[in-house]
C-alpha positions, 0 to 999 in steps of 0.5 A: 099073741098070735101072729101072722107073716106071709106072702102077699099073693095077687089077689092081695096086692090092694091091701099092700097097697092101701096100707102103704097109703100110711107109710108113705103118709108118715114118711110125708114130711122129712121124705117129701112124697106128694101126693098124685091128682087122685089124692093118693102116694104112690110107691113105685115099685108095688107092682114090682113085688109080683113081677119080678123074682127075688121081690118078697112082700108080706102081710103081717095079721095079728090075731087074724087082723092086717097090722103091718106089711113087709117088703123085702128084695134081694140088693145090696147098697155097697159094691160086693166083691164078685166073688161073693155067694149071692145079693144080700138080703134088704127091707125095702119098707116095713110098717106096723100099724101104730095101735100095734106098735110097741107090743113086740109085733114087730122085733118078734115079725122082723127076727121070723123074717130073718130066720126065712133068708139065711145069709147077708141082710142090709137094712137102712133108715133114712138119715131124719129115721131116728126111731126106726134106726132105734128100732132096727139097732135094737131088734138086729143087736138082740138078734144077732148077739149085737155082731154087726155092723153099722155104715152112714152112707152118704151118697147117691144109693143112699142118706143115712145108716146102713146094718149089716149082719150075716145069719147063716151060722144060725142054721144048721141042715135048713134048721134053726141051730139049738145054740140060739 
């Protein structure tokens, strides 16, 4: 399976916006998200991914066909010590088309994304997203060989589990360690 993951260009923003419709539709039952007057779901932060630093929009393709996307950003769900270097990386949104699920594509894409940003990661799922929780626990558990934490938040910032891990130790001089 030939997987390509690339930063979405400004010209590809419409592609990501269109894929976002399928993603938001899947969450509409649990999240209560409503259609706008044009019959579209609106993701209010999409424009930010081309206008703000520390936001990264990725498109995922298989055999040159669109298969999904990932939106990453520097942020945190927690109060962190001021001496912590840099903000953690957060998976804001992650989506694989249904036809491409259960083939290892999502896991492979997630691992590739992790490898691009060594450091602390925080990955949150909605309290009712049991499929997403199982996916991320499995992917992160395999990636970190079980060395990750999970916190169940229920506050104004988030309601649901958040997995936390550090992947800097996987890297030596900017390349992946041979021990993996």
